[in-house]
N, CA, C and O atoms as a Tinker XYZ file with bonds, in Angstrom:
   464  protein
     1  N      0.841000   -1.161000    0.000000    73     2
     2  CA     0.000000    0.000000    0.000000    64     1     3
     3  C      0.898000    1.240000    0.000000    63     2     4     5
     4  O      1.872000    1.314000    0.749000    81     3
     5  N      0.558000    2.200000   -0.842000    73     3     6
     6  CA     1.371000    3.407000   -0.904000    64     5     7
     7  C      0.864000    4.454000    0.094000    63     6     8     9
     8  O     -0.060000    4.189000    0.863000    81     7
     9  N      1.460000    5.615000    0.075000    73     7    10
    10  CA     1.115000    6.673000    1.018000    64     9    11
    11  C     -0.317000    7.184000    0.831000    63    10    12    13
    12  O     -0.868000    7.809000    1.737000    81    11
    13  N     -0.917000    6.929000   -0.319000    73    11    14
    14  CA    -2.277000    7.381000   -0.592000    64    13    15
    15  C     -3.317000    6.292000   -0.309000    63    14    16    17
    16  O     -4.512000    6.510000   -0.514000    81    15
    17  N     -2.877000    5.143000    0.153000    73    15    18
    18  CA    -3.794000    4.066000    0.490000    64    17    19
    19  C     -4.196000    3.170000   -0.662000    63    18    20    21
    20  O     -5.261000    2.555000   -0.629000    81    19
    21  N     -3.349000    3.091000   -1.688000    73    19    22
    22  CA    -3.652000    2.238000   -2.836000    64    21    23
    23  C     -2.612000    1.140000   -2.991000    63    22    24    25
    24  O     -1.430000    1.332000   -2.708000    81    23
    25  N     -3.081000   -0.014000   -3.449000    73    23    26
    26  CA    -2.210000   -1.134000   -3.800000    64    25    27
    27  C     -2.181000   -1.259000   -5.315000    63    26    28    29
    28  O     -3.171000   -0.988000   -5.994000    81    27
    29  N     -1.035000   -1.673000   -5.833000    73    27    30
    30  CA    -0.891000   -1.920000   -7.261000    64    29    31
    31  C     -0.553000   -3.389000   -7.470000    63    30    32    33
    32  O      0.408000   -3.905000   -6.900000    81    31
    33  N     -1.344000   -4.043000   -8.282000    73    31    34
    34  CA    -1.059000   -5.429000   -8.674000    64    33    35
    35  C     -0.876000   -5.438000  -10.190000    63    34    36    37
    36  O     -1.570000   -4.720000  -10.910000    81    35
    37  N      0.046000   -6.241000  -10.659000    73    35    38
    38  CA     0.330000   -6.327000  -12.087000    64    37    39
    39  C      0.036000   -7.734000  -12.577000    63    38    40    41
    40  O      0.454000   -8.719000  -11.968000    81    39
    41  N     -0.682000   -7.816000  -13.675000    73    39    42
    42  CA    -0.935000   -9.101000  -14.327000    64    41    43
    43  C      0.106000   -9.239000  -15.430000    63    42    44    45
    44  O      0.142000   -8.439000  -16.365000    81    43
    45  N      0.947000  -10.255000  -15.314000    73    43    46
    46  CA     1.972000  -10.511000  -16.323000    64    45    47
    47  C      1.590000  -11.716000  -17.162000    63    46    48    49
    48  O      1.022000  -12.684000  -16.657000    81    47
    49  N      1.903000  -11.649000  -18.435000    73    47    50
    50  CA     1.749000  -12.798000  -19.332000    64    49    51
    51  C      3.118000  -13.073000  -19.931000    63    50    52    53
    52  O      3.980000  -12.194000  -19.950000    81    51
    53  N      3.316000  -14.270000  -20.411000    73    51    54
    54  CA     4.587000  -14.603000  -21.049000    64    53    55
    55  C      4.552000  -14.168000  -22.506000    63    54    56    57
    56  O      3.582000  -14.416000  -23.222000    81    55
    57  N      5.632000  -13.512000  -22.932000    73    55    58
    58  CA     5.732000  -13.125000  -24.330000    64    57    59
    59  C      6.356000  -14.271000  -25.128000    63    58    60    61
    60  O      6.545000  -15.369000  -24.605000    81    59
    61  N      6.676000  -14.007000  -26.399000    73    59    62
    62  CA     7.219000  -15.061000  -27.259000    64    61    63
    63  C      8.590000  -15.549000  -26.817000    63    62    64    65
    64  O      9.032000  -16.615000  -27.247000    81    63
    65  N      9.277000  -14.782000  -25.957000    73    63    66
    66  CA    10.563000  -15.213000  -25.407000    64    65    67
    67  C     10.408000  -15.800000  -24.005000    63    66    68    69
    68  O     11.392000  -16.052000  -23.310000    81    67
    69  N      9.163000  -16.010000  -23.608000    73    67    70
    70  CA     8.797000  -16.574000  -22.308000    64    69    71
    71  C      9.268000  -15.679000  -21.158000    63    70    72    73
    72  O      9.667000  -16.159000  -20.097000    81    71
    73  N      9.209000  -14.366000  -21.399000    73    71    74
    74  CA     9.516000  -13.388000  -20.366000    64    73    75
    75  C      8.226000  -12.693000  -19.959000    63    74    76    77
    76  O      7.314000  -12.540000  -20.771000    81    75
    77  N      8.149000  -12.271000  -18.699000    73    75    78
    78  CA     6.954000  -11.614000  -18.211000    64    77    79
    79  C      6.719000  -10.270000  -18.879000    63    78    80    81
    80  O      7.625000   -9.440000  -18.959000    81    79
    81  N      5.502000  -10.060000  -19.358000    73    79    82
    82  CA     5.107000   -8.812000  -20.003000    64    81    83
    83  C      3.875000   -8.290000  -19.276000    63    82    84    85
    84  O      2.884000   -9.013000  -19.166000    81    83
    85  N      3.905000   -7.041000  -18.772000    73    83    86
    86  CA     2.738000   -6.519000  -18.050000    64    85    87
    87  C      1.552000   -6.323000  -18.993000    63    86    88    89
    88  O      1.632000   -5.562000  -19.957000    81    87
    89  N      0.461000   -7.014000  -18.705000    73    87    90
    90  CA    -0.716000   -6.958000  -19.564000    64    89    91
    91  C     -1.856000   -6.162000  -18.939000    63    90    92    93
    92  O     -2.720000   -5.654000  -19.654000    81    91
    93  N     -1.868000   -6.048000  -17.615000    73    91    94
    94  CA    -2.922000   -5.298000  -16.926000    64    93    95
    95  C     -2.412000   -4.855000  -15.565000    63    94    96    97
    96  O     -1.545000   -5.489000  -14.964000    81    95
    97  N     -2.972000   -3.754000  -15.101000    73    95    98
    98  CA    -2.639000   -3.233000  -13.782000    64    97    99
    99  C     -3.921000   -3.082000  -12.982000    63    98   100   101
   100  O     -4.943000   -2.644000  -13.511000    81    99
   101  N     -3.865000   -3.441000  -11.723000    73    99   102
   102  CA    -5.017000   -3.293000  -10.835000    64   101   103
   103  C     -4.618000   -2.325000   -9.732000    63   102   104   105
   104  O     -3.756000   -2.626000   -8.907000    81   103
   105  N     -5.251000   -1.167000   -9.727000    73   103   106
   106  CA    -5.006000   -0.152000   -8.706000    64   105   107
   107  C     -6.258000   -0.099000   -7.840000    63   106   108   109
   108  O     -7.344000    0.220000   -8.324000    81   107
   109  N     -6.101000   -0.411000   -6.570000    73   107   110
   110  CA    -7.262000   -0.519000   -5.687000    64   109   111
   111  C     -6.885000   -0.113000   -4.269000    63   110   112   113
   112  O     -5.716000   -0.151000   -3.884000    81   111
   113  N     -7.898000    0.275000   -3.499000    73   111   114
   114  CA    -7.642000    0.616000   -2.104000    64   113   115
   115  C     -7.640000   -0.622000   -1.215000    63   114   116   117
   116  O     -7.467000   -0.515000   -0.001000    81   115
   117  N     -7.832000   -1.785000   -1.809000    73   115   118
   118  CA    -7.733000   -3.042000   -1.063000    64   117   119
   119  C     -7.448000   -4.183000   -2.034000    63   118   120   121
   120  O     -7.699000   -4.074000   -3.234000    81   119
   121  N     -6.918000   -5.281000   -1.493000    73   119   122
   122  CA    -6.632000   -6.445000   -2.335000    64   121   123
   123  C     -7.269000   -7.684000   -1.722000    63   122   124   125
   124  O     -6.600000   -8.696000   -1.514000    81   123
   125  N     -8.553000   -7.601000   -1.436000    73   123   126
   126  CA    -9.263000   -8.779000   -0.960000    64   125   127
   127  C     -9.882000   -9.493000   -2.160000    63   126   128   129
   128  O     -9.861000   -8.976000   -3.277000    81   127
   129  N    -10.425000  -10.669000   -1.923000    73   127   130
   130  CA   -10.955000  -11.487000   -3.021000    64   129   131
   131  C    -12.072000  -10.790000   -3.786000    63   130   132   133
   132  O    -12.164000  -10.922000   -5.006000    81   131
   133  N    -12.917000  -10.054000   -3.084000    73   131   134
   134  CA   -14.043000   -9.383000   -3.747000    64   133   135
   135  C    -13.551000   -8.302000   -4.712000    63   134   136   137
   136  O    -13.989000   -8.249000   -5.861000    81   135
   137  N    -12.648000   -7.448000   -4.252000    73   135   138
   138  CA   -12.116000   -6.387000   -5.113000    64   137   139
   139  C    -11.358000   -6.972000   -6.296000    63   138   140   141
   140  O    -11.492000   -6.493000   -7.422000    81   139
   141  N    -10.570000   -7.997000   -6.046000    73   139   142
   142  CA    -9.805000   -8.618000   -7.131000    64   141   143
   143  C    -10.721000   -9.320000   -8.129000    63   142   144   145
   144  O    -10.444000   -9.320000   -9.329000    81   143
   145  N    -11.803000   -9.914000   -7.647000    73   143   146
   146  CA   -12.763000  -10.561000   -8.554000    64   145   147
   147  C    -13.361000   -9.548000   -9.522000    63   146   148   149
   148  O    -13.525000   -9.842000  -10.706000    81   147
   149  N    -13.689000   -8.357000   -9.025000    73   147   150
   150  CA   -14.227000   -7.303000   -9.889000    64   149   151
   151  C    -13.216000   -6.965000  -10.985000    63   150   152   153
   152  O    -13.585000   -6.830000  -12.152000    81   151
   153  N    -11.955000   -6.829000  -10.615000    73   151   154
   154  CA   -10.912000   -6.517000  -11.595000    64   153   155
   155  C    -10.739000   -7.657000  -12.593000    63   154   156   157
   156  O    -10.615000   -7.412000  -13.793000    81   155
   157  N    -10.730000   -8.890000  -12.115000    73   155   158
   158  CA   -10.549000  -10.033000  -13.012000    64   157   159
   159  C    -11.723000  -10.175000  -13.982000    63   158   160   161
   160  O    -11.525000  -10.542000  -15.141000    81   159
   161  N    -12.939000   -9.889000  -13.521000    73   159   162
   162  CA   -14.110000   -9.930000  -14.414000    64   161   163
   163  C    -13.939000   -8.890000  -15.524000    63   162   164   165
   164  O    -14.222000   -9.177000  -16.687000    81   163
   165  N    -13.479000   -7.691000  -15.176000    73   163   166
   166  CA   -13.262000   -6.646000  -16.182000    64   165   167
   167  C    -12.216000   -7.090000  -17.204000    63   166   168   169
   168  O    -12.372000   -6.855000  -18.402000    81   167
   169  N    -11.161000   -7.724000  -16.730000    73   167   170
   170  CA   -10.127000   -8.225000  -17.644000    64   169   171
   171  C    -10.714000   -9.302000  -18.551000    63   170   172   173
   172  O    -10.486000   -9.294000  -19.760000    81   171
   173  N    -11.460000  -10.214000  -17.970000    73   171   174
   174  CA   -12.029000  -11.325000  -18.745000    64   173   175
   175  C    -13.004000  -10.834000  -19.813000    63   174   176   177
   176  O    -13.121000  -11.445000  -20.875000    81   175
   177  N    -13.708000   -9.729000  -19.534000    73   175   178
   178  CA   -14.656000   -9.171000  -20.510000    64   177   179
   179  C    -13.951000   -8.614000  -21.744000    63   178   180   181
   180  O    -14.552000   -8.539000  -22.816000    81   179
   181  N    -12.681000   -8.223000  -21.605000    73   179   182
   182  CA   -11.976000   -7.582000  -22.711000    64   181   183
   183  C    -10.981000   -8.469000  -23.439000    63   182   184   185
   184  O    -10.530000   -8.127000  -24.532000    81   183
   185  N    -10.640000   -9.583000  -22.858000    73   183   186
   186  CA    -9.693000  -10.480000  -23.507000    64   185   187
   187  C    -10.192000  -11.914000  -23.420000    63   186   188   189
   188  O    -10.938000  -12.282000  -22.513000    81   187
   189  N     -9.768000  -12.698000  -24.371000    73   187   190
   190  CA   -10.134000  -14.107000  -24.376000    64   189   191
   191  C     -8.912000  -14.914000  -23.953000    63   190   192   193
   192  O     -8.035000  -15.200000  -24.769000    81   191
   193  N     -8.860000  -15.277000  -22.684000    73   191   194
   194  CA    -7.726000  -16.039000  -22.181000    64   193   195
   195  C     -8.218000  -17.243000  -21.396000    63   194   196   197
   196  O     -9.314000  -17.241000  -20.834000    81   195
   197  N     -7.394000  -18.255000  -21.373000    73   195   198
   198  CA    -7.658000  -19.425000  -20.533000    64   197   199
   199  C     -6.344000  -19.789000  -19.843000    63   198   200   201
   200  O     -5.640000  -20.707000  -20.265000    81   199
   201  N     -6.028000  -19.055000  -18.777000    73   199   202
   202  CA    -4.742000  -19.251000  -18.099000    64   201   203
   203  C     -4.619000  -20.628000  -17.467000    63   202   204   205
   204  O     -5.577000  -21.167000  -16.914000    81   203
   205  N     -3.416000  -21.183000  -17.562000    73   203   206
   206  CA    -3.157000  -22.506000  -16.998000    64   205   207
   207  C     -2.299000  -22.434000  -15.744000    63   206   208   209
   208  O     -2.385000  -23.300000  -14.874000    81   207
   209  N     -1.471000  -21.396000  -15.655000    73   207   210
   210  CA    -0.538000  -21.259000  -14.538000    64   209   211
   211  C     -0.751000  -19.894000  -13.892000    63   210   212   213
   212  O     -0.959000  -18.891000  -14.574000    81   211
   213  N     -0.693000  -19.881000  -12.575000    73   211   214
   214  CA    -0.822000  -18.626000  -11.845000    64   213   215
   215  C      0.307000  -18.526000  -10.833000    63   214   216   217
   216  O      0.577000  -19.475000  -10.097000    81   215
   217  N      0.968000  -17.365000  -10.799000    73   215   218
   218  CA     2.005000  -17.117000   -9.803000    64   217   219
   219  C      1.536000  -15.963000   -8.922000    63   218   220   221
   220  O      1.158000  -14.903000   -9.422000    81   219
   221  N      1.563000  -16.175000   -7.614000    73   219   222
   222  CA     1.109000  -15.156000   -6.676000    64   221   223
   223  C      2.055000  -15.093000   -5.487000    63   222   224   225
   224  O      3.017000  -15.854000   -5.383000    81   223
   225  N      1.745000  -14.153000   -4.590000    73   223   226
   226  CA     2.409000  -14.168000   -3.296000    64   225   227
   227  C      1.736000  -15.271000   -2.472000    63   226   228   229
   228  O      0.962000  -16.059000   -3.015000    81   227
   229  N      2.019000  -15.332000   -1.185000    73   227   230
   230  CA     1.494000  -16.447000   -0.399000    64   229   231
   231  C      0.154000  -16.161000    0.279000    63   230   232   233
   232  O     -0.249000  -16.905000    1.173000    81   231
   233  N     -0.551000  -15.089000   -0.133000    73   231   234
   234  CA    -1.893000  -14.853000    0.378000    64   233   235
   235  C     -2.905000  -15.571000   -0.502000    63   234   236   237
   236  O     -2.616000  -15.909000   -1.650000    81   235
   237  N     -4.073000  -15.797000    0.037000    73   235   238
   238  CA    -5.090000  -16.548000   -0.700000    64   237   239
   239  C     -6.036000  -15.661000   -1.499000    63   238   240   241
   240  O     -6.799000  -16.176000   -2.316000    81   239
   241  N     -6.015000  -14.348000   -1.293000    73   239   242
   242  CA    -7.003000  -13.479000   -1.937000    64   241   243
   243  C     -6.909000  -13.521000   -3.465000    63   242   244   245
   244  O     -7.937000  -13.569000   -4.140000    81   243
   245  N     -5.702000  -13.504000   -4.017000    73   243   246
   246  CA    -5.556000  -13.562000   -5.468000    64   245   247
   247  C     -6.043000  -14.899000   -6.016000    63   246   248   249
   248  O     -6.769000  -14.944000   -7.009000    81   247
   249  N     -5.642000  -15.981000   -5.368000    73   247   250
   250  CA    -6.044000  -17.307000   -5.844000    64   249   251
   251  C     -7.555000  -17.484000   -5.768000    63   250   252   253
   252  O     -8.159000  -18.001000   -6.708000    81   251
   253  N     -8.172000  -17.068000   -4.674000    73   251   254
   254  CA    -9.627000  -17.214000   -4.534000    64   253   255
   255  C    -10.377000  -16.408000   -5.586000    63   254   256   257
   256  O    -11.342000  -16.899000   -6.170000    81   255
   257  N     -9.943000  -15.176000   -5.834000    73   255   258
   258  CA   -10.585000  -14.353000   -6.859000    64   257   259
   259  C    -10.381000  -14.965000   -8.244000    63   258   260   261
   260  O    -11.299000  -14.984000   -9.064000    81   259
   261  N     -9.177000  -15.462000   -8.496000    73   259   262
   262  CA    -8.863000  -16.085000   -9.792000    64   261   263
   263  C     -9.752000  -17.296000  -10.042000    63   262   264   265
   264  O    -10.297000  -17.466000  -11.132000    81   263
   265  N     -9.892000  -18.133000   -9.022000    73   263   266
   266  CA   -10.754000  -19.321000   -9.149000    64   265   267
   267  C    -12.189000  -18.931000   -9.462000    63   266   268   269
   268  O    -12.849000  -19.577000  -10.276000    81   267
   269  N    -12.673000  -17.875000   -8.817000    73   267   270
   270  CA   -14.044000  -17.424000   -9.028000    64   269   271
   271  C    -14.277000  -17.003000  -10.476000    63   270   272   273
   272  O    -15.337000  -17.284000  -11.037000    81   271
   273  N    -13.307000  -16.339000  -11.082000    73   271   274
   274  CA   -13.487000  -15.779000  -12.417000    64   273   275
   275  C    -12.988000  -16.705000  -13.523000    63   274   276   277
   276  O    -13.682000  -16.904000  -14.520000    81   275
   277  N    -11.809000  -17.266000  -13.361000    73   275   278
   278  CA   -11.182000  -18.054000  -14.431000    64   277   279
   279  C    -11.188000  -19.561000  -14.193000    63   278   280   281
   280  O    -10.850000  -20.330000  -15.093000    81   279
   281  N    -11.562000  -19.982000  -13.009000    73   279   282
   282  CA   -11.509000  -21.404000  -12.672000    64   281   283
   283  C    -10.180000  -21.745000  -12.014000    63   282   284   285
   284  O     -9.320000  -20.882000  -11.839000    81   283
   285  N    -10.028000  -22.987000  -11.659000    73   283   286
   286  CA    -8.832000  -23.442000  -10.948000    64   285   287
   287  C     -7.665000  -23.573000  -11.932000    63   286   288   289
   288  O     -7.780000  -24.284000  -12.930000    81   287
   289  N     -6.556000  -22.903000  -11.663000    73   287   290
   290  CA    -5.401000  -23.049000  -12.563000    64   289   291
   291  C     -4.794000  -24.445000  -12.430000    63   290   292   293
   292  O     -4.859000  -25.066000  -11.369000    81   291
   293  N     -4.204000  -24.926000  -13.525000    73   291   294
   294  CA    -3.544000  -26.236000  -13.487000    64   293   295
   295  C     -2.386000  -26.228000  -12.505000    63   294   296   297
   296  O     -2.138000  -27.218000  -11.816000    81   295
   297  N     -1.674000  -25.104000  -12.443000    73   295   298
   298  CA    -0.523000  -24.985000  -11.541000    64   297   299
   299  C     -0.572000  -23.636000  -10.844000    63   298   300   301
   300  O     -0.961000  -22.627000  -11.432000    81   299
   301  N     -0.170000  -23.640000   -9.577000    73   299   302
   302  CA    -0.008000  -22.393000   -8.839000    64   301   303
   303  C      1.437000  -22.320000   -8.370000    63   302   304   305
   304  O      1.934000  -23.222000   -7.695000    81   303
   305  N      2.091000  -21.247000   -8.733000    73   303   306
   306  CA     3.468000  -21.022000   -8.332000    64   305   307
   307  C      3.510000  -19.884000   -7.328000    63   306   308   309
   308  O      2.703000  -18.957000   -7.393000    81   307
   309  N      4.441000  -19.958000   -6.412000    73   307   310
   310  CA     4.637000  -18.874000   -5.466000    64   309   311
   311  C      5.820000  -18.030000   -5.924000    63   310   312   313
   312  O      6.844000  -18.560000   -6.354000    81   311
   313  N      5.671000  -16.739000   -5.830000    73   311   314
   314  CA     6.718000  -15.796000   -6.209000    64   313   315
   315  C      7.962000  -16.042000   -5.352000    63   314   316   317
   316  O      7.865000  -16.104000   -4.127000    81   315
   317  N      9.116000  -16.180000   -5.982000    73   315   318
   318  CA    10.336000  -16.500000   -5.246000    64   317   319
   319  C     10.711000  -15.402000   -4.256000    63   318   320   321
   320  O     11.252000  -15.694000   -3.189000    81   319
   321  N     10.432000  -14.145000   -4.593000    73   319   322
   322  CA    10.739000  -13.050000   -3.680000    64   321   323
   323  C      9.943000  -13.198000   -2.382000    63   322   324   325
   324  O     10.481000  -12.997000   -1.293000    81   323
   325  N      8.651000  -13.553000   -2.501000    73   323   326
   326  CA     7.820000  -13.727000   -1.318000    64   325   327
   327  C      8.228000  -14.964000   -0.516000    63   326   328   329
   328  O      8.191000  -14.951000    0.714000    81   327
   329  N      8.614000  -16.020000   -1.208000    73   327   330
   330  CA     9.086000  -17.218000   -0.508000    64   329   331
   331  C     10.358000  -16.889000    0.273000    63   330   332   333
   332  O     10.488000  -17.264000    1.438000    81   331
   333  N     11.287000  -16.195000   -0.366000    73   331   334
   334  CA    12.531000  -15.808000    0.289000    64   333   335
   335  C     12.258000  -14.931000    1.510000    63   334   336   337
   336  O     12.842000  -15.147000    2.572000    81   335
   337  N     11.379000  -13.947000    1.364000    73   335   338
   338  CA    11.043000  -13.064000    2.490000    64   337   339
   339  C     10.413000  -13.854000    3.632000    63   338   340   341
   340  O     10.728000  -13.614000    4.798000    81   339
   341  N      9.537000  -14.782000    3.314000    73   339   342
   342  CA     8.895000  -15.602000    4.337000    64   341   343
   343  C      9.917000  -16.468000    5.078000    63   342   344   345
   344  O      9.870000  -16.586000    6.302000    81   343
   345  N     10.834000  -17.068000    4.328000    73   343   346
   346  CA    11.890000  -17.881000    4.946000    64   345   347
   347  C     12.741000  -17.029000    5.882000    63   346   348   349
   348  O     13.021000  -17.430000    7.012000    81   347
   349  N     13.149000  -15.859000    5.414000    73   347   350
   350  CA    14.000000  -14.988000    6.229000    64   349   351
   351  C     13.292000  -14.550000    7.508000    63   350   352   353
   352  O     13.904000  -14.508000    8.575000    81   351
   353  N     12.019000  -14.228000    7.405000    73   351   354
   354  CA    11.263000  -13.832000    8.596000    64   353   355
   355  C     11.143000  -14.993000    9.572000    63   354   356   357
   356  O     11.271000  -14.813000   10.783000    81   355
   357  N     10.899000  -16.181000    9.041000    73   355   358
   358  CA    10.790000  -17.356000    9.914000    64   357   359
   359  C     12.114000  -17.662000   10.600000    63   358   360   361
   360  O     12.141000  -17.986000   11.787000    81   359
   361  N     13.203000  -17.559000    9.861000    73   359   362
   362  CA    14.529000  -17.795000   10.436000    64   361   363
   363  C     14.818000  -16.755000   11.509000    63   362   364   365
   364  O     15.346000  -17.078000   12.573000    81   363
   365  N     14.467000  -15.496000   11.220000    73   363   366
   366  CA    14.726000  -14.419000   12.183000    64   365   367
   367  C     13.973000  -14.649000   13.492000    63   366   368   369
   368  O     14.470000  -14.298000   14.562000    81   367
   369  N     12.782000  -15.233000   13.415000    73   367   370
   370  CA    12.024000  -15.529000   14.635000    64   369   371
   371  C     12.686000  -16.635000   15.446000    63   370   372   373
   372  O     12.626000  -16.633000   16.675000    81   371
   373  N     13.316000  -17.575000   14.755000    73   371   374
   374  CA    13.941000  -18.710000   15.426000    64   373   375
   375  C     15.332000  -18.390000   15.956000    63   374   376   377
   376  O     15.752000  -18.924000   16.982000    81   375
   377  N     16.039000  -17.520000   15.255000    73   375   378
   378  CA    17.425000  -17.209000   15.605000    64   377   379
   379  C     17.522000  -15.721000   15.912000    63   378   380   381
   380  O     17.519000  -14.897000   14.998000    81   379
   381  N     17.606000  -15.379000   17.170000    73   379   382
   382  CA    17.677000  -13.981000   17.597000    64   381   383
   383  C     19.125000  -13.571000   17.844000    63   382   384   385
   384  O     19.868000  -14.290000   18.512000    81   383
   385  N     19.526000  -12.427000   17.314000    73   383   386
   386  CA    20.847000  -11.833000   17.560000    64   385   387
   387  C     21.996000  -12.821000   17.354000    63   386   388   389
   388  O     22.938000  -12.850000   18.146000    81   387
   389  N     21.926000  -13.615000   16.315000    73   387   390
   390  CA    22.913000  -14.664000   16.083000    64   389   391
   391  C     24.302000  -14.096000   15.812000    63   390   392   393
   392  O     25.292000  -14.646000   16.294000    81   391
   393  N     24.392000  -13.034000   15.069000    73   391   394
   394  CA    25.708000  -12.469000   14.734000    64   393   395
   395  C     26.427000  -11.977000   15.979000    63   394   396   397
   396  O     27.647000  -12.102000   16.079000    81   395
   397  N     25.693000  -11.426000   16.915000    73   395   398
   398  CA    26.319000  -10.906000   18.133000    64   397   399
   399  C     26.789000  -12.033000   19.039000    63   398   400   401
   400  O     27.824000  -11.918000   19.695000    81   399
   401  N     26.023000  -13.129000   19.076000    73   399   402
   402  CA    26.352000  -14.202000   20.008000    64   401   403
   403  C     27.297000  -15.250000   19.434000    63   402   404   405
   404  O     27.955000  -15.955000   20.200000    81   403
   405  N     27.386000  -15.374000   18.125000    73   403   406
   406  CA    28.216000  -16.406000   17.516000    64   405   407
   407  C     29.201000  -15.760000   16.549000    63   406   408   409
   408  O     28.809000  -15.355000   15.455000    81   407
   409  N     30.468000  -15.657000   16.931000    73   407   410
   410  CA    31.462000  -15.001000   16.073000    64   409   411
   411  C     31.623000  -15.648000   14.702000    63   410   412   413
   412  O     32.054000  -14.984000   13.759000    81   411
   413  N     31.284000  -16.929000   14.572000    73   411   414
   414  CA    31.457000  -17.599000   13.284000    64   413   415
   415  C     30.468000  -17.082000   12.238000    63   414   416   417
   416  O     30.660000  -17.317000   11.045000    81   415
   417  N     29.417000  -16.385000   12.664000    73   415   418
   418  CA    28.431000  -15.875000   11.715000    64   417   419
   419  C     28.625000  -14.397000   11.406000    63   418   420   421
   420  O     27.760000  -13.795000   10.770000    81   419
   421  N     29.709000  -13.802000   11.826000    73   419   422
   422  CA    29.947000  -12.379000   11.606000    64   421   423
   423  C     29.948000  -12.030000   10.119000    63   422   424   425
   424  O     29.487000  -10.951000    9.749000    81   423
   425  N     30.448000  -12.908000    9.264000    73   423   426
   426  CA    30.500000  -12.625000    7.830000    64   425   427
   427  C     29.374000  -13.265000    7.051000    63   426   428   429
   428  O     29.428000  -13.313000    5.822000    81   427
   429  N     28.368000  -13.751000    7.723000    73   427   430
   430  CA    27.249000  -14.435000    7.071000    64   429   431
   431  C     26.546000  -13.486000    6.098000    63   430   432   433
   432  O     26.082000  -12.425000    6.515000    81   431
   433  N     26.455000  -13.844000    4.803000    73   431   434
   434  CA    25.854000  -12.947000    3.826000    64   433   435
   435  C     24.338000  -12.829000    3.973000    63   434   436   437
   436  O     23.754000  -11.850000    3.507000    81   435
   437  N     23.697000  -13.793000    4.604000    73   435   438
   438  CA    22.257000  -13.747000    4.759000    64   437   439
   439  C     21.878000  -13.018000    6.037000    63   438   440   441
   440  O     22.277000  -13.446000    7.121000    81   439
   441  N     21.118000  -11.928000    5.946000    73   439   442
   442  CA    20.705000  -11.257000    7.160000    64   441   443
   443  C     19.811000  -12.174000    7.976000    63   442   444   445
   444  O     18.793000  -12.651000    7.473000    81   443
   445  N     20.165000  -12.423000    9.202000    73   443   446
   446  CA    19.344000  -13.293000   10.039000    64   445   447
   447  C     18.461000  -12.490000   10.970000    63   446   448   449
   448  O     17.761000  -13.059000   11.807000    81   447
   449  N     18.486000  -11.174000   10.834000    73   447   450
   450  CA    17.655000  -10.347000   11.699000    64   449   451
   451  C     16.352000   -9.950000   11.035000    63   450   452   453
   452  O     15.608000   -9.144000   11.595000    81   451
   453  N     16.045000  -10.492000    9.844000    73   451   454
   454  CA    14.802000  -10.203000    9.154000    64   453   455
   455  C     14.877000   -8.979000    8.249000    63   454   456   457
   456  O     13.933000   -8.715000    7.504000    81   455
   457  N     15.962000   -8.232000    8.293000    73   455   458
   458  CA    16.116000   -7.057000    7.431000    64   457   459
   459  C     16.851000   -7.436000    6.159000    63   458   460   461
   460  O     17.716000   -8.312000    6.166000    81   459
   461  N     16.508000   -6.783000    5.087000    73   459   462
   462  CA    17.157000   -7.055000    3.800000    64   461   463
   463  C     17.941000   -5.882000    3.339000    63   462   464
   464  O     18.555000   -5.931000    2.273000    81   463
């Protein structure tokens, strides 16, 4: 959410080189399933697509809205950035102040305090 209270979601499709290409943007004051369903219905009205794969963060709102409008995708992938952030946060909860207490981790390239 930005300083004005809006979230931006981007719908990417694969181009002929199998790289992500932004095809639609959803600007909304919330990202719950109901709001996303409205956006997905608008997209579906203007394009003829039958998506097979969906990549999202680890919340269920995008997947639930997608299922409502487009049906169940054959595959659901989780965004690697969100997976990495989730892992780091979980590790940070388990390992507190590790660099200060264990000299062998002083040069550890992975922040264990949850900050990136």
